[in-house]
VOGU-3710 file (C-alpha; in Angstrom, 3 decimals, decimal comma):
1> xxxxxxxxxx> 0,000/0,000/0,000  1,384/3,413/-0,984  2,075/5,625/2,008  0,171/8,904/2,190  2,095/12,169/2,495  1,276/15,640/3,738  0,439/16,517/0,122  -2,418/14,008/0,195  -3,640/15,594/3,420  -3,232/19,052/1,957
11> xxxxxxxxxx> -5,293/18,157/-1,109  -8,016/16,310/0,785  -8,410/18,544/3,827  -6,331/21,707/3,983  -7,150/23,378/0,667  -10,780/22,229/0,749  -11,536/24,105/3,975  -12,208/20,951/5,987  -9,382/21,284/8,505  -10,645/21,237/12,097
21> xxxxxxxxxx> -7,397/22,666/13,429  -7,143/19,937/16,071  -3,335/19,798/15,788  -3,111/16,006/15,500  -0,984/16,156/12,349  1,367/18,654/13,988  1,797/16,350/16,988  2,522/13,114/15,145  4,769/14,401/12,344  8,121/12,683/13,104
31> xxxxxxxxxx> 10,056/15,434/11,316  8,368/18,348/13,141  7,620/19,699/9,673  4,016/20,780/10,218  2,858/23,806/12,154  0,207/26,498/12,284  1,309/29,906/11,090  0,152/32,826/13,292  -0,799/34,680/10,122  -2,953/31,895/8,673
41> xxxxxxxxxx> -4,633/29,408/10,970  -7,207/27,819/8,651  -4,840/24,877/8,106  -1,251/23,891/8,949  1,713/24,632/6,717  4,677/22,450/5,825  8,168/23,871/6,358  9,430/22,310/3,124  10,341/18,807/4,213  8,537/15,460/4,314
51> xxxxxxxxxx> 10,114/12,063/5,005  7,994/10,433/2,333  8,250/13,183/-0,284  11,932/14,075/0,184  13,548/10,813/1,287  11,036/8,183/0,107  10,676/6,949/3,699  7,148/5,606/4,346  5,297/7,739/6,873  1,667/8,818/6,474
61> xxxxxxxxxx> 1,321/9,652/10,178  -0,343/13,017/9,555  -2,928/11,559/7,198  -3,694/8,628/9,521  -4,338/10,936/12,488  -6,589/13,439/10,730  -10,273/13,399/11,775  -11,400/15,009/8,520  -10,010/12,699/5,824  -13,322/10,856/5,737
71> xxxxxxxxxx> -16,311/12,912/6,820  -18,546/9,870/6,404  -17,018/8,526/9,618  -18,224/11,513/11,621  -20,598/10,797/14,438  -23,892/12,491/15,087  -26,552/12,745/17,791  -25,763/11,102/21,161  -23,647/8,243/19,816  -23,135/4,891/21,514
81> xxxxxxxxxx> -23,241/5,090/25,311  -23,872/3,113/28,473  -25,377/5,807/30,655  -26,155/9,524/30,922  -25,874/11,128/34,359  -25,585/14,564/35,916  -22,584/15,126/38,159  -20,810/17,834/40,126  -17,439/18,255/41,779  -17,429/17,691/45,537
91> xxxxxxxxxx> -13,960/19,166/45,888  -13,606/22,970/45,748  -13,198/24,135/42,135  -13,380/27,916/42,283  -13,411/28,559/38,526  -15,492/25,563/37,541  -17,623/25,556/34,410  -21,135/24,267/35,188  -20,651/21,445/37,734  -16,893/21,065/37,534
101> xxxxxxxxxx> -17,319/17,327/36,936  -14,559/17,052/34,336  -12,070/18,698/36,689  -13,102/16,365/39,531  -12,665/13,264/37,361  -9,215/14,369/36,216  -8,061/15,513/39,670  -8,969/12,132/41,072  -7,225/10,346/38,206  -4,028/12,336/38,825
111> xxxxxxxxxx> -4,208/11,844/42,595  -4,689/8,093/42,229  -1,967/7,763/39,598  -4,422/6,557/36,965  -2,970/9,193/34,644  0,262/11,171/34,736  -0,725/14,057/32,457  -3,668/15,933/30,974  -3,486/17,450/27,504  -5,974/20,281/27,460
121> xxxxxxxxxx> -6,558/23,989/26,833  -5,936/26,846/29,200  -6,225/30,583/28,701  -4,562/33,762/29,863  -6,969/35,164/32,499  -6,203/38,736/31,387  -6,484/38,426/27,607  -8,421/35,111/27,420  -5,943/34,019/24,744  -5,935/30,196/24,604
131> xxxxxxxxxx> -3,017/27,783/24,619  -2,574/24,036/24,436  -0,882/22,710/27,576  0,264/19,598/29,399  -0,815/19,578/33,066  0,689/17,058/35,483  -0,558/18,155/38,930  -4,051/18,291/40,393  -3,392/21,718/41,929  -2,535/23,152/38,509
141> xxxxxxxxxx> -5,578/21,465/37,002  -7,890/23,083/39,561  -6,225/26,440/38,952  -6,973/26,187/35,227  -10,525/24,866/35,686  -13,185/26,808/33,881  -10,987/27,677/30,913  -13,255/27,739/27,917  -12,979/25,384/24,982  -14,836/27,761/22,690
151> xxxxxxxxxx> -11,574/29,219/21,367  -9,767/27,518/18,554  -6,307/26,224/19,422  -4,381/23,227/17,942  -4,940/21,325/21,175  -3,345/18,030/20,207  -0,085/19,749/19,290  0,818/19,381/22,987  0,456/15,612/22,696  3,975/15,500/21,269
161> xxxxxxxxxx> 5,321/17,389/24,281  3,567/14,952/26,619  4,641/11,751/24,847  8,001/12,578/23,257  9,450/15,302/25,476  8,037/14,508/28,908  7,763/10,730/28,343  4,260/10,576/29,835  2,668/7,165/29,384  -0,808/7,603/30,908
171> xxxxxxxxxx> -2,440/10,609/29,318  -5,941/12,046/29,445  -6,984/14,182/26,481  -9,753/16,738/26,964  -11,192/18,466/23,938  -13,992/19,184/21,524  -15,411/16,533/19,130  -12,741/16,849/16,421  -10,061/16,325/19,079  -11,867/13,240/20,377
181> xxxxxxxxxx> -12,169/11,933/16,822  -8,465/12,491/16,125  -7,538/10,702/19,356  -9,679/7,759/18,278  -8,082/7,749/14,813  -4,698/7,530/16,519  -5,882/4,763/18,833  -7,276/2,675/15,987  -4,495/3,239/13,445  -2,114/0,481/12,338
191> xxxxxxxxxx> 0,535/3,085/11,452  3,654/2,205/13,455  4,524/5,874/13,966  1,274/6,446/15,848  1,633/3,539/18,269  3,542/5,445/20,985  0,747/8,008/21,043  -1,989/5,375/20,949  -0,467/3,487/23,879  -0,110/6,670/25,903
201> xxxxxxxxxx> -3,725/7,876/25,527  -5,585/6,306/28,442  -8,677/8,506/28,625  -10,479/10,858/26,235  -13,034/13,306/27,600  -15,054/15,023/24,904  -16,807/18,361/25,340  -20,144/19,307/23,816  -19,480/21,759/20,995  -21,491/23,628/18,397
211> xxxxxxxxxx> -18,435/25,357/16,900  -15,213/27,052/17,941  -14,348/30,695/17,414  -11,270/32,478/16,204  -9,874/34,314/19,228  -8,856/37,477/17,382  -12,123/37,771/15,469  -14,329/37,184/18,510  -12,490/38,625/21,518  -10,436/41,367/19,909
221> xxxxxxxxxx> -12,968/42,101/17,175  -16,598/41,413/18,063  -16,324/41,839/21,848  -13,566/44,364/22,434  -13,748/46,590/19,340  -17,468/46,449/18,554  -19,084/46,017/21,971  -16,346/47,531/24,150  -16,204/44,412/26,335  -12,669/44,083/27,658
231> xxxxxxxxxx> -11,451/40,487/28,113  -10,213/41,120/31,659  -13,740/42,209/32,639  -15,172/38,819/31,640  -15,684/36,360/34,501  -17,137/33,482/32,524  -18,629/32,673/29,140  -20,941/29,873/28,143  -22,627/28,746/24,935  -26,131/27,287/25,068
241> xxxxxxxxxx> -27,635/28,280/21,748  -26,217/31,770/22,333  -23,082/33,299/23,791  -23,657/34,203/27,440  -21,050/36,541/28,914  -20,886/36,976/32,691  -18,870/40,020/33,719  -16,853/40,653/36,876  -19,409/43,242/38,037  -22,194/40,608/37,804
251> xxxxxxxxxx> -23,677/42,030/34,594  -24,813/39,511/32,007  -24,700/39,970/28,230  -26,223/37,538/25,748  -25,289/37,518/22,058  -27,151/35,411/19,453  -24,875/32,987/17,635  -26,126/34,380/14,332  -24,135/37,544/15,106  -20,960/35,533/15,558
261> xxxxxxxxxx> -20,870/33,563/12,317  -17,988/35,634/10,971  -15,895/34,518/13,948  -16,529/30,793/13,509  -13,631/28,680/12,319  -14,328/27,597/8,683  -13,598/23,928/9,360  -16,341/23,844/11,994  -19,012/24,342/9,361  -18,748/20,725/8,171
271> xxxxxxxxxx> -18,777/19,105/11,617  -21,922/17,191/12,590  -20,797/15,919/15,997  -22,139/17,867/18,990  -21,548/15,350/21,782  -18,039/14,044/20,916  -19,180/10,510/20,167  -15,615/9,157/19,952  -14,743/10,026/23,553  -14,777/7,675/26,546
281> xxxxxxxxxx> -16,852/10,234/28,449  -18,568/13,290/26,987  -19,467/16,310/29,084  -21,388/19,555/28,839  -23,744/21,858/30,670  -26,617/21,341/28,216  -29,359/19,191/29,734  -27,932/19,224/33,249  -29,570/20,853/36,298  -28,071/24,139/37,502
291> xxxxxxxxxx> -24,681/23,503/39,097  -24,241/20,100/37,424  -22,533/18,717/34,342  -24,184/16,223/31,995  -21,923/13,197/31,498  -22,403/10,697/28,677  -20,542/7,571/29,767  -19,715/5,742/26,558  -17,668/2,682/27,510  -16,068/0,762/30,369
301> xxxxxxxxxx> -13,057/3,079/30,427  -15,234/6,128/30,900  -17,337/4,395/33,545  -14,240/3,313/35,435  -12,863/6,846/35,709  -16,249/8,273/36,755  -16,872/5,541/39,353  -13,388/5,945/40,838  -13,941/9,681/41,303  -17,276/9,001/43,010
311> xxxxxxxxxx> -15,787/6,376/45,334  -12,970/8,725/46,314  -15,458/11,419/47,260  -14,409/13,899/44,589  -17,496/13,569/42,365  -21,192/13,270/43,120  -23,941/12,217/40,735  -27,611/13,071/40,966  -30,458/14,848/39,296  -32,073/14,035/36,000
321> xxxxxxxxxx> -30,617/14,929/32,604  -32,814/16,530/29,972  -31,869/14,280/27,059  -34,274/16,097/24,772  -32,280/19,326/25,195  -29,050/17,573/24,242  -30,719/15,815/21,320  -32,133/19,089/19,981  -28,703/20,680/19,693  -27,202/17,430/18,407
331> xxxxxxxxx> -29,880/17,197/15,715  -29,369/20,819/14,711  -25,660/20,251/14,248  -26,273/16,958/12,428  -28,256/18,865/9,802  -24,946/20,053/8,377  -24,545/16,588/6,878  -27,180/17,464/4,305  -25,915/20,971/3,576
//
């Protein structure tokens, strides 16, 4: 079988506007030849070298890890699952988003040694600018709790730092549906170059997502320039069919998503997966009671991590989940399949 190269990925995904920007290809490229340019973030760029193209060395790692090479494989609606529960953190999580359940699960996993690192997104609390990070302590994880996943960032780019640089072997990945899909592509791949990453990914937590926004277009453009909302005045933001902005002075501003379409990442417009069906556990505030997080437990791995957190007294479950609310948003996003 002929090995794929970055040119195949470029033709199939990058130039067609399908790139999700998940950063998987950047992470797994053995030559460190792929990266996102600050000037153009719609898709990665190649620095001018490829093992397969330049040296005729079989590779194909970037193509094998991409969640957008076959859109027919995308999930939709709730996806396969064992259970749907509402949960909240029992431990103090000052900056928690909704119920803080994801933080509680990960804190417990770090404390028990079930994982040794979390690949996730954090943000500068002053500018709200996002960054992909590797977190290895529960204290640091709690400190970064509540960071929003609405901003685009090549999250999986930090997977290389975790696996190759830090030699972490028990990693949890937390991210939006395209990130969960890329992690599953890596897990399922028979490409030898992806095996170290596949072996290291122990848990994938997916986050409900309608779309992600370009930081500069939304924060610096729509919010700061147009509406005079300074990022350091924002206490929390949430998306539930609209953008809800909670300010430090307790004011609340709601912006319809229709006003934000110019800030949406182009590659999001082809995604049909709202609930991150390829994760071990999916989480979001939609459908959960106030102060709780809705958790979709998809397999034994996800159930094991949730149950361990409950037994250790870091997570509590309770309260019904409004499945219809989740299904409505999932169905709306799934309509993109026909567009």
